[in-house]
N, C-alpha and C positions, 0 to 999 in steps of 0.2 A: 151853492153856498160852501165856503171854505171851512167854516167851523160847524161842527155837529154837536159839540158838547158831550158826546158819548164817552170821551176819554178823560173828562174832568176828574173822575174818581181814580185815575191811575191805571185804567185797564184799556185794552185794545182787542180787536177781533183778528183771529187767524183766518186763513182761507179754509172755510168749513164752518165758520160761525162761532166757534168757541171763544169766549172772552177770557183773556189772561192778563196778568200783571204786566205793565210796561217794562219791568225788569226781569221777566221770564227769560230763561236761557235762549229760547227760540227768537224772541224779540231782540235780545242782545246780539244774537248772531246776525240776523238780517239788518238790524240797525247799524252794526259796525260795517257791514258790506255797503250800506247806503253812504256812510261816511267815507269809505274808500272810494266810492264812485265820485264823490265831490272832490276829493283830493286828486284823482286822475283827471277830472275835468279841468282843475286849475293847472295841472301840468300841461295838458294839451293846449290850453289857452296861452300859457307862457311860451310854449314852443311856436305857436302861430302868431304871436303878437308882432305887429309891424315894427314896434319900437325896440324889440329885442335884437341883440346882435345876430347877424346872419350866420348860421352854422356853416362850417366849411364842408360839411357833407349833407346830402339831402335829408331834410327832416320830414317831408310830407308823408313818406310811407309809415313812419313811426307815429305821426299824428293820426293817420287813418287807423292804425292798430289801436291806439288809445281810445278813439271814438268807438271802435267795435268792442273794446274792453268794457266801456260804459254800458253798452247794450247787454253784454253777457252778465255784467254785475246785476242788472235789473232782473235777468232771468234767474240768477242765483237767489236774489231776494225773494222772488216768487216761490222758488222751490223750498226755500227755508221757511216760508210763511205758511206752508200747507200743514195743517194739523194731522197727526197720525191717523185719525179716524175720519178724515175728510170723505165726503161722498165720492163714489166712483165716477160720477158724471161731472168732472171738472171742465171748465171752459177752455182747457188747453191740454196738450199731450205731454205728460211728464217725460216719457221716453224720447220724444222728439227734442224737447229742451235739453235733455241730458246728452243726446247725440250731437247737438249743436255745440255744446260746451266742449265735448271731446274733440270735435273737429277744430274748434278755435284754439284749443290747447296745443294742437299740432302746429298751428300758425305761430303761436308764441315760441314753441321750441325751435322752429326754423329761424325766427327772428333773433332768438338768443344766440344760436350758432353763428348767424351772420354778423351780429354785433361783436361777439366774442372774438371772431377771426381778425378783427382790426384792432384789438386791444392788447396792450402788453400783458404778460402773465402776472397773476397775483403772487406776491411774495410775502404779504402781510395783510392785516386787517385794514380796510379802507375807512378813513374818517370822513363822514358825509360832508359835502361842501364842494368847493372848486369853482362853482358859479351857482346862480340862483336856480336855474332849471334843474341842475343835478341835485341840489339840495331838496327841491320839491319832489323829485323822483324818489329820493330816500325817505321823505315824509310819507309819500304814498306807499312805499315798500313796508315801512314799519306799521302803518295802519293795516296793510294787507296781512302782515304776520299776526296782528291782533285779531283780525277777522278769522284767520285760520284757527287761532286758539279758541275763539268763541264757538266755531263750528265743531271742532274736535270735542269741546266740552258738551255741546248739545248732542252730538252723535254718541258720546259715551253714555249718556243717560237715556237716549232714545235711539237705539241701534236700528229699530224698524224703519226709521225715516232716513237713515244714512244713505248718502248718494255719492258713490266713488267719483263721479264726474265732477261734482262740486269741489270735493277735497283736492283732486288732482289739479283742477283749474286754478284754484286759489294758491296752491303751492307753486305752480309754474309761473303764475303772474308775479309773485314776489321775486322770483329769479329774474324774470324779464325786467322788472323795475330796477333791480340792482345793476344789471348789465347796462341798461339804458342810462342810468345815472353815471356810470363810468364813461360811457360813450359821449354823453353830453359835456363832460370835462375834456376828454382827450381830443374830440373832434373840434373843439373850440381853441385848442392850443393852450388850455389852462392846465394847471399842475394838480395832479391827484395828491392827496395827503394820506399818508399811511401811518399806522401806529408804530 
């Protein structure tokens, strides 16, 4: 059954069983990451859409990265949903999840370097736009930055649950989405708009 009615009073359960307000900083953090995952999904669908103009450079590798990003964002949501006093016997290995995030962070860094090498140097602030896919990448980037702010806020009040792999991954993802947005303009032959 999709509805349980347990959240009707405005509370939800963390991993560990504690019920908290749906506006609790931990819920805000993983909820914003959930929103980010949906925005990344939309970007991936736009890039794969048969009706969208064909990119002049291969897009499949970046779509594959975006799909992997979606998986990693689910991992981050899980890590953020664990209450500080959760039982030791969790159904997953936190260290393994963190190592996987760190490994995929390196993939993002490699992709950023690869994309950056084909872009003209930045001389001013980029105004989001250029084409629909690029604009969506910027939307995802701004949600990513908001998720980062929510995570920083959570970790500042609960340093015991701070996970450096989560912080690094979200920070690197926003960089990737920015560079991808630029690539999606330049590779199409569209014009970047600067301040």
